[in-house]
C-alpha positions in Angstrom: 2.3 11.0 178.7 5.6 10.9 180.5 8.9 10.4 178.6 9.2 7.1 180.2 5.8 5.8 179.1 6.4 7.2 175.6 9.6 5.3 175.4 7.9 2.1 176.7 5.2 2.4 174.0 7.8 2.9 171.3 9.7 -0.1 172.5 6.6 -2.3 172.6 5.6 -1.1 169.1 9.1 -2.1 167.8 8.8 -5.4 169.4 5.4 -6.0 167.9 6.7 -5.2 164.4 9.6 -7.5 164.9 7.3 -10.4 166.0 5.0 -9.7 163.1 8.0 -9.8 160.6 9.4 -13.1 162.0 7.4 -15.5 159.7 8.5 -13.5 156.6 12.1 -13.4 157.8 12.0 -17.2 158.2 10.8 -17.8 154.6 13.3 -15.3 153.2 16.2 -16.9 155.2 15.0 -20.4 154.2 15.2 -19.3 150.5 18.8 -18.2 150.9 19.7 -21.5 152.6 17.9 -23.4 150.0 19.9 -21.7 147.2 23.1 -23.0 148.8 22.1 -26.6 148.9 23.5 -29.1 146.4 21.2 -29.7 143.5 20.3 -33.2 144.7 19.1 -31.8 148.0 17.1 -29.0 146.2 15.5 -31.7 144.1 14.5 -33.6 147.2 13.2 -30.6 149.1 11.1 -29.6 146.1 9.8 -33.1 145.4 8.7 -33.4 149.1 6.8 -30.1 148.9 9.1 -28.6 151.5 9.8 -25.2 149.8 7.5 -22.2 150.5 7.2 -19.1 148.2 9.0 -16.2 149.9 7.5 -12.7 150.1 10.3 -10.7 148.6 11.0 -10.6 144.8 14.7 -11.5 145.3 14.0 -14.5 147.4 11.1 -15.6 145.1 13.5 -15.5 142.2 15.9 -17.7 144.0 13.2 -20.4 144.4 11.8 -20.1 140.9 15.3 -20.2 139.3 16.0 -23.3 141.3 12.8 -24.9 140.1 13.8 -24.3 136.5 17.3 -25.5 137.0 16.3 -28.7 138.8 13.5 -29.6 136.4 15.9 -29.5 133.5 18.8 -31.2 135.3 20.1 -34.7 134.4 19.4 -35.7 138.0 15.7 -35.1 137.5 15.6 -37.1 134.3 16.8 -40.2 136.1 14.5 -40.0 139.1 11.6 -42.4 139.5 8.4 -41.3 137.8 6.7 -40.6 141.1 9.5 -38.3 142.2 9.6 -36.5 138.8 5.8 -36.0 139.0 6.0 -34.6 142.6 8.8 -32.3 141.6 6.8 -31.0 138.6 3.7 -30.4 140.7 5.7 -28.6 143.4 7.3 -26.2 140.9 4.1 -25.7 139.1 2.3 -24.8 142.3 5.1 -22.3 143.3 5.0 -20.7 139.8 1.2 -20.4 139.9 1.3 -18.9 143.4 3.9 -16.4 142.2 1.8 -15.4 139.2 -1.3 -14.9 141.4 0.7 -12.4 143.4 2.4 -10.8 140.3 1.0 -11.8 136.9 3.9 -10.0 135.2 6.6 -12.1 136.8 8.8 -13.3 133.9 10.6 -15.7 136.2 7.3 -17.3 137.3 6.2 -17.7 133.7 9.6 -19.3 133.0 9.2 -21.8 135.9 5.7 -22.5 134.8 6.9 -23.3 131.3 9.3 -25.8 132.7 6.6 -27.5 134.6 3.5 -27.6 132.4 2.2 -30.6 130.6 1.1 -29.6 127.1 2.9 -27.8 124.2 0.2 -25.1 124.2 0.7 -24.3 127.9 4.5 -24.3 127.3 4.3 -21.9 124.4 2.0 -19.6 126.3 4.3 -19.5 129.3 7.4 -18.9 127.3 5.7 -16.1 125.3 4.5 -14.4 128.5 8.0 -14.7 130.1 9.5 -13.1 127.0 6.8 -10.4 126.9 7.4 -9.5 130.6 11.2 -9.8 130.7 12.4 -9.7 127.1 15.5 -7.6 127.7 17.0 -9.5 130.6 20.0 -11.6 129.5 19.8 -14.4 131.9 16.1 -15.0 131.2 16.8 -14.9 127.5 19.5 -17.6 127.9 17.2 -19.8 129.9 14.2 -19.4 127.6 16.4 -20.2 124.6 17.8 -23.3 126.2 14.3 -24.4 127.3 12.6 -23.8 123.9 15.4 -24.8 121.5 14.3 -28.5 121.5 10.7 -27.6 120.6 11.2 -24.8 118.1 10.9 -27.1 115.1 7.2 -27.6 115.8 6.6 -24.2 117.4 3.7 -21.9 116.3 4.3 -18.3 115.2 4.0 -16.8 118.7 6.6 -19.1 120.3 8.8 -18.7 117.2 8.7 -14.9 117.4 9.5 -15.0 121.2 12.4 -17.4 120.4 13.8 -15.1 117.7 13.5 -12.1 120.0 15.6 -13.9 122.6 18.2 -14.7 120.0 18.5 -11.0 119.2 19.0 -10.2 122.9 21.6 -13.0 123.3 23.5 -11.9 120.2 24.2 -8.6 121.9 26.1 -10.1 124.8 29.4 -12.1 124.9 27.9 -15.0 126.9 24.8 -15.1 124.6 26.8 -15.0 121.4 28.9 -18.0 122.6 25.7 -19.9 123.5 24.2 -19.2 120.1 27.4 -20.2 118.3 27.5 -23.5 120.2 23.9 -24.3 119.3 24.4 -23.3 115.7 27.4 -25.6 115.5 25.9 -28.6 117.3 22.4 -28.5 115.9 22.1 -28.0 112.2 18.3 -28.0 112.4 18.5 -24.7 114.3 20.8 -22.9 111.9 18.1 -21.4 109.7 16.1 -20.1 112.7 19.2 -18.6 114.4 20.4 -17.0 111.1 17.1 -15.4 110.4 17.0 -13.9 113.9 20.6 -12.8 113.9 19.8 -10.7 110.8 17.6 -8.6 113.0 20.4 -7.9 115.4 22.7 -4.8 115.2 25.5 -5.2 112.6 28.2 -5.4 115.3 26.3 -8.3 117.0 26.1 -10.0 113.6 29.8 -9.8 113.1 30.5 -11.1 116.6 28.3 -14.1 116.0 29.9 -14.9 112.7 33.4 -14.7 114.4 32.2 -17.0 117.2 30.9 -19.6 114.7 34.2 -19.5 112.8 36.1 -20.1 116.0 33.9 -23.1 116.7 35.0 -24.6 113.4 31.8 -24.4 111.4 
C-alpha cells in the first residue's frame, strides 16, 4: 500500500464514521435546542410527540427533566384534556424507553412517576428513583416536591423514600430552605418532616430550625 492510498483509506474511514454519527448528533443537538425553548413550546413539542430520546446520558437528562417540569407546570394543568393526555403519554413513552436502555436511570424513574396513572405506579417509580439516585440533591428536591401532596396516604416504602430525601435536602442550603417553606405552609407535613430531620446530622437539624424560625413559624 502506498502512502497515498493509505491516506485515502484513512480519510474515507473518517468520513464513514462522521456519516454514521450524524443521526446521533442530530438528536443530541435537538435536545440542546429543546432545552432552550420556552416552557409553552416544550409542552407543545412533547404533546405532539415531536421529541426523540437522545443517545447520550446528558442529553437524555435534558429531555426527562423537561418532561417532569412540564407535567407539573401550571400551563399543563390548564390545557385541554386531550392535550394533557397526549403530553402524559409522550413523557411516559420517553421515560419507559430510557428505562429499557438503563433500568437504573433515576431521572427516568422520576419522569415515569410524573406520568403514571395510579398511586401504586407512582410510589414504585419514586421509590426506584430514590434507590438509584438517592444522594443527588436536585433529584431529591424534585422527588420531594412531587411526592409531598401524596405523602399523607403513602405506604411505608414511599414514606421511607420521602424521609430519605428529606435527610438529603436538610444537608444543603437550598434543600433546607425548601423544607422550611413546606413546613411553614403545610402543617400536615410537619410531623413527617420533623421525624425525618431527626435522622439528619446535628448541624443540619440546627440549620433547619433556624430556617423555620426565620420563616416566622
